[in-house]
Every structure is written in structure tokens, then in C-alpha cells.
C-alpha positions, 0 to 999 in steps of 0.5 A, a space after each residue: 647287224 646291231 651295235 652298242 658302241 661305247 668309246 670312253 676317253 680320259 684325261 688326268 692331269 698332274 696339276 688343275 686345269 682351269 680352262 678346257 674348249 674341246 670339240 668332240 666328234 664321237 657320234 656315229 655318222 647315219 648314212 653309207 648303210 648305217 643308221 643311229 639308233 640312240 645316241 649319248 655324250 657324258 661329259 665329266 666335269 659338267 661343261 659351262 657351255 655345250 654347242 652342237 654344229 654341223 660341219 661343213 663334211 656333215 659330221 655332228 661336232 659337240 663343242 664345250 667349255 668347261 671353266 671349273 677346275 679339274 684333274 680329270 675330264 672323263 667323255 664317254 660316248 654310247 650309241 647303238 647303230 644298225 649296219 646294213 650294206 650291199 655287196 662290194 661291186 665285181 672286182 675290176 668294175 667300173 669305168 677306167 681311172 684316167 676318166 675317173 680322175 678328168 670327171 672328178 676335177 672337171 664335175 660341177 657342185 660343192 656339196 659335202 660329198 663332191 669328189 673334188 674336196 678329196 682330190 688334192 693335197 690336205 694337212 697331214 696327207 701332201 703329195 709324196 713323189 715316192 708315195 705317187 711312184 709306189 701306188 703308179 704300178 697299181 693303176 697301169 693304163 686303162 685299168 678301173 678305178 676300182 681295180 686299182 684302188 683295190 689292188 693298191 690296198 692289198 699291197 699295201 697290207 701285204 708290204 708294210 708292218 703293223 706297229 703300234 710303236 714304230 709311229 705316233 700321232 705325229 709321225 709324217 706321212 713321208 716318214 712312215 712309208 720309209 718305215 713301211 710301218 705304222 698303225 691304221 691311221 699311217 696306212 689310210 693316209 698313205 693309201 690316200 696320198 698315192 691315189 690323190 697323187 694321180 689325180 684320184 679322190 680318196 677320203 679318210 674314213 673314221 670309225 670302229 671295226 668289230 672284232 672276235 674275242 678268241 674261243 672260249 674267251 669273254 669279251 673283255 670292256 675296253 679292248 676294241 680300237 678306234 679305226 681308220 681306211 679309206 674311201 675312195 670316189 670311183 667314178 660311180 660313188 665312193 667304196 670303202 678300203 680298209 689297207 690295214 686289213 686288206 678287207 673293203 668295208 663291210 658290215 664289221 665297220 662302223 663309220 663315225 667322220 669322213 674328211 680329207 685327212 684325221 685333221 678333220 676326224 679327231 674324236 677329240 681335240 682343243 685346249 687346255 689352260 694348265 701346266 705339267 704333263 697328263 695321261 690319257 687312257 682310251 677304252 672302245 667296246 663294240 658290241 654286236 646284240 646277242 653277244 655278252 655285254 662288257 660289264 655296265 655297257 648296257 645299263 650306262 646306255 640305257 641311264 643316258 638317253 
């Protein structure tokens, strides 16, 4: 499957911003069954400085400085990505979770994919005893790490309610767990916390999920959204599991970044020098080849590359 991706972020300020410095993590990731064919990033107003660096986890981060006064900042990322993944392993396959836990912590090496980086608490994923106890029910002695992780994913899907108004990006993990409600970011952090509480490595994955318009209805521009899910180290490699939807990572998932939690992979962060409120609008399109394009998406990609 080949997708055209468009991620447009617009900030509007009530008073002019005189200085901004931002870190942008919007280019999809090569590997894990996908290849970036084209990628372009358009920023308005034009930055006075743009630097591309690769962070520790292999993510291309674009750091920009904007020193022209502005009341609107527009960041548009356009990409074409080919996705072709192998089928998921058979249920309950792989080594026992106790063996995976011990192998992860005693392994050697510090390259970015080593499980030890994703085995301990992080900024947004503290170890919460109630979450660990919740996860423990999926991991009786001797069960495979993969089988237990799949069971935990399905339980979160069944026990939690997707409610975009229940939490915000700043809601603590323990609060979202107590509510049994939230969005994909919350469910992903909760599943990671449960796995890490048992000593199992789990990473936060950000990206996109293909959605299908209702039959007979056109694809609306900007109607898709960013998504998040979990990557679990099961002793023989990393496997993506999506607790929001109760499914494994498939060709409908497009990976942008992987880190310890949302802090490592936030699409845009930084500082601005200004006073007064701001408004944020995000539009996302995930369009498979052969499907009608929302207005301007294909033309803009060709013009930007």
C-alpha cells in the first residue's frame, strides 16, 4: 500500500509573536515495513534558521528559528510512504514473559533499539501500582510475552471508553487510568506502564492510521488524525499493538516516530516569545493510492518536492 500523507498545523496568535524556536518531528520513519518515497516540509513564515538532526532513537528532527513578527504559524508536512508488513506472529508464540524480562535487563549494548531503553519509568509513564496490578492479570506464570501483551491490549480495548473530552494532553496517566477513559495517547501510556511495571520493554509509537469514509461519502480534507500505539519487545523483536482499536500493527498503520513516551515524539514543540492566547488547528489526511484526493493534496506535494 502507498499512502499520501498531509499533516497541517496552524497556530494563530492574538498578539504578534516576535520569536519562535520549534522542533518538528513530522517525517515518517523508514523501516518497520515502510519506506518513505517523498517528503517535504513547508513552514510559513520562512525560518531564519533550519537545522536537521537525527536524535538518539533515529528520528529526523527539524529545528527551526523564526525571528520575523507573525500572528500565524503554518507548518505543512507532505509525504508518500510505501507500507508492506509481514503478518503478525501466531497467538501465544514466543518465549515466556519472565524470560523476556530477564533477557532485556541483562542484554548488552546501547543502540537505539535495545529493549533496556524502554523497560523503566519515563517522564509521562511512571510506574503506578494499580496499573501494574491490572496488567498482571494478563501474565500468569509461563505465558508468552506476546500472548500476554495481546490479552492486555484487548482488555484495554474492552474496559476503557474512547472519549476525547475526558482528558487533555497533560492529564496524568494515573488519572486517565482511574477514569477508564481518554484517547489513544492515554491508552498507549497506560499499556506501556502496565508492561514496564512487570519488567517488559514497551515503546510509544506515533503516526497515522488509515480511516475509511462511509460508503458513498467523499473523503473530507483534514478529517483524519494522528494516532498512537505500543511497540512491545517480545524477546525476538518488536511487535506493534494498538490498544485503542484492539488490533496489531498492520498496513493501515504508518509510523512517524518511536520513543519512551509522548515527550520523545511530540510532532511540534518549542517556545514562542509573545503574550496572549493562541488557537491551534490540526488537519491530517491519510490517502491510499487509487482513492480520490482531497482538494490540493496531490498538487501541493508535487510542488514542494
